[in-house]
C-alpha positions as CSV (number, residue, x, y, z in Angstrom):
1,M,27.1,-10.4,-11.4
2,P,24.2,-12.8,-11.4
3,K,23.4,-15.4,-13.9
4,N,21.5,-14.4,-17.1
5,T,18.0,-15.8,-16.2
6,M,15.8,-15.7,-13.2
7,A,12.5,-17.2,-12.0
8,A,9.5,-14.9,-12.2
9,V,5.7,-15.1,-12.0
10,R,4.1,-13.8,-15.2
11,L,0.6,-13.3,-16.7
12,H,0.2,-14.6,-20.3
13,E,-3.6,-13.8,-20.1
14,F,-5.9,-12.0,-17.7
15,G,-8.1,-13.8,-15.3
16,G,-8.2,-15.4,-11.8
17,P,-5.3,-16.6,-9.7
18,E,-4.8,-19.6,-12.0
19,V,-3.3,-17.4,-14.7
20,L,-0.2,-16.7,-12.6
21,R,2.6,-18.8,-14.2
22,Y,6.0,-19.5,-12.8
23,D,8.5,-18.9,-15.6
24,E,12.2,-18.6,-16.4
25,V,13.0,-15.2,-17.9
26,P,16.0,-13.0,-18.7
27,I,17.3,-10.9,-15.8
28,P,16.5,-7.2,-16.5
29,T,19.3,-5.0,-17.8
30,L,20.1,-1.7,-16.0
31,K,19.3,1.7,-17.4
32,A,20.6,5.0,-16.2
33,G,19.4,5.8,-12.7
34,E,18.6,2.2,-11.9
35,V,19.6,-0.3,-9.3
36,L,19.4,-4.1,-9.8
37,V,17.9,-5.7,-6.7
38,R,18.2,-9.4,-5.8
39,V,14.8,-9.8,-4.3
40,H,14.3,-11.6,-1.0
41,A,10.6,-10.8,-0.5
42,V,7.7,-9.3,-2.4
43,G,4.7,-7.6,-0.8
44,I,1.2,-8.3,-2.4
45,N,-1.2,-5.4,-2.9
46,P,-4.6,-4.9,-4.5
47,P,-3.2,-3.4,-7.7
48,D,-1.5,-6.8,-8.3
49,W,-4.9,-8.6,-8.6
50,Y,-6.4,-5.6,-10.5
51,L,-3.6,-6.1,-13.1
52,R,-4.0,-9.9,-13.1
53,D,-7.7,-9.3,-13.8
54,G,-7.0,-6.9,-16.7
55,M,-8.0,-3.8,-14.7
56,R,-11.7,-4.6,-15.1
57,T,-12.5,-2.7,-11.9
58,M,-11.3,0.6,-13.5
59,P,-13.5,2.8,-15.8
60,P,-12.6,1.9,-19.4
61,E,-11.2,5.4,-20.1
62,W,-8.7,4.9,-17.2
63,R,-7.5,1.4,-18.1
64,P,-3.8,1.4,-19.2
65,T,-2.7,-0.8,-22.1
66,I,-0.8,-3.7,-20.6
67,P,1.4,-5.8,-23.0
68,L,1.5,-9.5,-22.2
69,P,3.3,-11.4,-20.8
70,A,3.7,-9.2,-17.8
71,I,5.3,-9.6,-14.4
72,P,3.0,-8.2,-11.6
73,G,4.0,-6.6,-8.3
74,S,5.6,-3.5,-7.1
75,D,6.8,-4.0,-3.5
76,V,10.2,-5.5,-2.8
77,S,12.9,-6.0,-0.2
78,G,16.3,-7.3,-1.2
79,V,20.0,-6.7,-1.7
80,V,21.6,-4.5,-4.3
81,A,23.3,-6.7,-7.0
82,A,24.4,-3.9,-9.3
83,V,24.1,-0.2,-9.8
84,A,24.1,2.0,-12.9
85,P,27.2,4.2,-13.2
86,D,25.3,7.4,-12.5
87,V,23.6,6.1,-9.3
88,R,24.7,7.6,-5.9
89,G,23.7,6.5,-2.5
90,F,23.4,2.8,-3.1
91,S,26.2,0.2,-3.3
92,V,26.4,-3.5,-4.1
93,G,25.5,-5.5,-1.0
94,D,23.1,-2.8,0.5
95,A,19.8,-4.1,1.8
96,V,17.0,-2.0,0.3
97,F,13.2,-1.9,0.0
98,G,10.8,0.1,-2.2
99,M,7.7,0.4,-4.3
100,I,8.8,0.2,-7.9
101,R,7.5,2.5,-10.6
102,F,4.0,2.8,-9.2
103,P,1.5,3.8,-10.6
104,S,3.0,2.5,-13.9
105,F,0.9,-0.7,-14.0
106,G,2.7,-3.7,-15.6
107,E,6.1,-2.1,-15.5
108,S,7.1,-2.7,-11.9
109,A,7.8,-6.5,-12.4
110,A,8.4,-7.3,-8.7
111,Y,7.3,-11.0,-8.7
112,A,10.8,-12.1,-9.6
113,E,14.2,-13.0,-8.3
114,Y,15.6,-9.7,-9.6
115,V,14.1,-6.3,-10.3
116,A,15.6,-3.2,-12.0
117,A,14.4,-0.3,-9.9
118,P,14.8,3.5,-10.2
119,A,17.1,4.5,-7.4
120,S,14.6,7.2,-6.5
121,D,12.0,4.5,-5.6
122,L,14.3,2.8,-3.1
123,A,15.4,3.3,0.5
124,H,17.8,1.4,2.7
125,K,16.1,-1.3,4.6
126,P,15.8,-0.7,8.3
127,A,18.2,-2.9,10.1
128,G,15.6,-3.6,12.8
129,I,13.2,-5.5,10.5
130,D,13.6,-8.5,8.2
131,H,13.0,-8.6,4.5
132,V,9.4,-10.0,4.9
133,Q,8.4,-7.1,7.0
134,A,10.1,-4.6,4.8
135,A,8.4,-6.0,1.7
136,G,5.1,-5.5,3.4
137,A,5.7,-1.9,4.1
138,P,6.1,0.2,0.8
139,M,2.7,0.5,-0.9
140,S,0.5,0.2,2.3
141,G,2.9,2.5,4.2
142,L,3.2,5.1,1.5
143,T,-0.6,5.1,1.0
144,A,-1.2,5.8,4.6
145,W,1.7,8.4,4.6
146,Q,0.5,10.2,1.5
147,F,-3.1,10.3,2.7
148,L,-2.4,11.3,6.3
149,I,1.1,12.9,6.6
150,D,2.5,14.3,3.3
151,V,1.5,13.8,-0.3
152,G,5.2,14.3,-1.3
153,H,4.6,15.1,-5.0
154,D,2.8,17.6,-7.2
155,H,1.5,15.3,-9.9
156,P,-2.1,16.1,-11.0
157,N,-4.7,14.3,-9.0
158,P,-6.5,11.8,-11.4
159,F,-9.5,11.6,-9.1
160,Q,-10.3,15.2,-8.3
161,A,-9.6,18.8,-9.6
162,L,-7.7,19.9,-6.5
163,P,-4.5,18.3,-5.0
164,H,-4.9,16.3,-1.9
165,R,-3.8,18.1,1.3
166,P,-3.6,16.0,4.4
167,M,-5.3,17.3,7.5
168,A,-2.9,18.3,10.3
169,L,-3.1,15.6,13.0
170,G,-2.3,16.0,16.6
171,P,-3.7,15.9,20.2
172,G,-7.3,16.8,20.1
173,T,-7.8,15.3,16.6
174,T,-10.0,12.2,16.3
175,V,-9.3,9.8,13.4
176,L,-11.6,6.9,12.4
177,V,-9.9,4.2,10.3
178,N,-12.2,1.8,8.5
179,G,-10.7,-1.5,7.4
180,A,-8.2,-1.0,10.2
181,A,-6.7,-4.5,10.3
182,G,-5.7,-4.6,6.6
183,G,-2.5,-3.5,5.0
184,V,-3.2,0.3,4.8
185,G,-5.5,0.4,7.8
186,H,-3.1,-1.1,10.4
187,L,-0.3,1.3,9.3
188,A,-2.7,4.3,9.2
189,V,-3.7,3.5,12.8
190,Q,-0.1,3.6,13.9
191,L,0.8,6.8,11.9
192,A,-2.2,8.6,13.3
193,K,-1.2,7.6,16.9
194,W,2.4,8.7,16.1
195,K,1.0,12.1,15.4
196,G,-0.9,12.1,18.7
197,A,-4.4,11.7,17.4
198,R,-7.1,9.7,19.1
199,V,-7.9,6.7,16.9
200,I,-11.1,4.7,16.4
201,A,-10.4,1.4,14.6
202,V,-13.2,-0.4,12.7
203,A,-12.7,-4.0,11.8
204,S,-14.2,-7.4,12.6
205,G,-14.2,-8.6,16.2
206,A,-11.3,-11.1,15.7
207,H,-8.9,-8.1,15.3
208,A,-9.8,-6.2,18.5
209,A,-6.8,-7.2,20.6
210,F,-4.5,-6.8,17.6
211,L,-5.6,-3.2,16.9
212,R,-5.6,-2.2,20.5
213,G,-2.1,-3.4,20.6
214,L,-1.2,-1.1,17.8
215,G,-2.6,1.9,19.8
216,A,-6.3,2.2,18.8
217,D,-8.1,4.0,21.6
218,T,-11.5,2.7,20.6
219,F,-12.4,-0.4,18.7
220,I,-15.7,-1.0,16.8
221,D,-16.7,-4.4,15.6
222,Y,-18.6,-3.7,12.4
223,T,-20.3,-7.2,12.6
224,Q,-22.0,-6.1,15.8
225,G,-23.2,-2.6,14.6
226,R,-22.3,-0.1,11.9
227,A,-19.7,2.5,12.9
228,E,-21.7,5.3,11.3
229,N,-24.5,4.6,13.8
230,Q,-22.2,4.8,16.8
231,V,-19.8,7.6,16.2
232,R,-20.2,11.4,15.8
233,E,-17.9,14.5,15.9
234,V,-14.9,12.8,14.2
235,D,-12.3,15.1,12.5
236,L,-11.1,12.6,9.9
237,V,-12.2,9.3,8.5
238,L,-9.7,7.2,6.5
239,D,-11.8,4.6,4.8
240,A,-9.2,1.9,3.7
241,V,-12.1,-0.1,2.3
242,G,-13.6,2.7,0.2
243,G,-15.7,2.2,-2.9
244,P,-19.5,2.4,-3.1
245,G,-21.0,3.1,0.3
246,S,-18.0,5.1,1.7
247,D,-20.3,8.2,1.9
248,R,-22.0,6.6,4.9
249,F,-19.1,7.8,7.0
250,L,-20.0,11.5,6.3
251,R,-22.5,11.5,9.1
252,T,-19.7,10.6,11.6
253,L,-17.8,13.9,10.9
254,K,-18.0,17.2,12.7
255,R,-18.4,20.3,10.6
256,G,-15.1,21.0,8.9
257,G,-14.2,17.3,9.0
258,A,-13.0,15.2,6.1
259,L,-13.4,11.8,4.6
260,Y,-10.5,10.2,2.8
261,P,-11.6,7.1,0.8
262,V,-8.5,5.1,-0.3
263,F,-10.5,3.7,-3.2
264,V,-12.6,5.9,-5.5
265,S,-16.0,6.4,-4.0
266,P,-19.0,8.3,-5.4
267,I,-19.8,11.2,-3.1
268,N,-22.8,13.6,-3.4
269,A,-21.5,17.2,-3.5
270,E,-24.8,18.5,-2.1
271,E,-24.5,16.2,0.9
272,L,-21.0,17.5,1.5
273,E,-22.3,21.1,1.4
274,R,-25.2,20.4,3.7
275,L,-23.0,18.7,6.3
276,G,-20.1,21.2,6.0
277,V,-17.5,18.5,5.4
278,T,-15.1,17.6,2.6
279,T,-13.7,14.6,0.9
280,S,-10.4,14.0,-0.7
281,I,-8.4,11.2,-2.4
282,T,-5.0,10.7,-3.9
283,Q,-3.1,8.0,-5.8
284,V,-0.1,6.6,-4.0
285,R,3.2,7.1,-5.9
286,S,6.7,5.7,-5.5
287,N,8.8,7.9,-3.2
288,G,12.2,6.7,-1.8
289,P,12.7,9.6,0.6
290,Q,9.3,9.2,2.2
291,L,10.0,5.5,2.5
292,A,13.3,6.3,4.3
293,E,11.2,8.4,6.8
294,L,8.8,5.5,7.3
295,G,11.9,3.3,7.6
296,R,13.1,5.2,10.6
297,L,9.8,4.6,12.4
298,L,9.9,0.9,11.5
299,D,13.5,0.7,12.8
300,A,12.6,2.3,16.1
301,G,9.5,0.0,16.5
302,T,7.2,3.0,16.5
303,V,5.4,1.5,13.6
304,R,5.4,-2.2,12.7
305,V,4.2,-4.3,9.8
306,A,1.9,-7.2,10.6
307,I,2.3,-10.2,8.4
308,D,-0.9,-12.1,7.6
309,S,0.8,-15.0,5.7
310,T,3.8,-15.8,3.5
311,F,4.1,-18.0,0.4
312,P,7.1,-18.9,-1.8
313,L,7.3,-17.0,-5.0
314,A,6.3,-20.2,-6.9
315,E,3.0,-20.2,-4.9
316,A,1.8,-16.8,-6.0
317,R,-1.5,-18.3,-7.1
318,Q,-2.1,-19.5,-3.5
319,A,-1.2,-16.1,-2.2
320,H,-3.8,-14.5,-4.5
321,E,-6.3,-17.0,-3.4
322,R,-5.6,-16.1,0.2
323,A,-6.1,-12.4,-0.7
324,A,-9.4,-13.2,-2.4
325,R,-10.8,-14.7,0.9
326,G,-10.3,-11.3,2.6
327,H,-10.3,-10.5,6.3
328,L,-6.5,-10.0,6.2
329,R,-4.5,-9.0,9.3
330,G,-1.7,-7.0,7.8
331,K,0.2,-8.1,4.7
332,I,0.6,-11.1,2.4
333,V,4.3,-11.6,1.3
334,L,6.0,-13.8,-1.2
335,T,9.4,-15.1,-0.2
336,V,12.2,-15.5,-2.7
337,A,14.9,-18.1,-2.1
């Protein structure tokens, strides 16, 4: 068994990257159904800086109460250090990865040397990738999977009345991915190609060769001309940037097409009706079995995780500063000694 304390990055107040503090804290104790993971790498995701900032980007009625101090983060890859007596399928020494307790903001506690994770949130790490790549996969990969392939749960959709139902993808389907070089975007490009779709990738020009290497059939440099002025008759747009302005992609769709903004975007219902298109959104949720499916694609090299940069756990502040500068190619990952 491990020692009684561990290093962790915590928030004692909300604010910018400077509020991330490197602390010594107790190792979490296991509850029924949980696995204690010795963390080797931690993937960084937008909800990490939303939490750090006190969730100010969310409407007040949606903001969860987050007790401080809190350990941010949800994505980990590491090795099983202990298992609760009722857990089956994982043993001490197994390499695992997962997105922990998401969307329970503030409860995932991944920026640490150890994390207690529900076994249902974990999958065995693919042998063909290292811990850094595995830590970059869970949230971005599950987001792309649940938007494009299979939602995998029946929780009520907090963003719309109807559940999200992914469009069937295959040969003859054209998918446009906006923000294609980022964490969700570069994995969405690969999953759409795996399904046989034709993929149009939108990003800045510096990422052209990278995205063509991932299988994009067409590349659009948004700094040289807006994609919505160049493309028509698309079946599906996955907007990995989302937010205000996502509705500009409606004009790229054929009748019967769909827009999936990864982040909540105001869309005019009358415009949808006029164009004969739909829009849909969902919230990514932890799902070990889906991660195992994605893991098989990662192991085979069918899908790969690109790493923008890595930082030691103690330099979480610098990692968040890198994220704030934007224009990421793939994922930022914290390494844990």
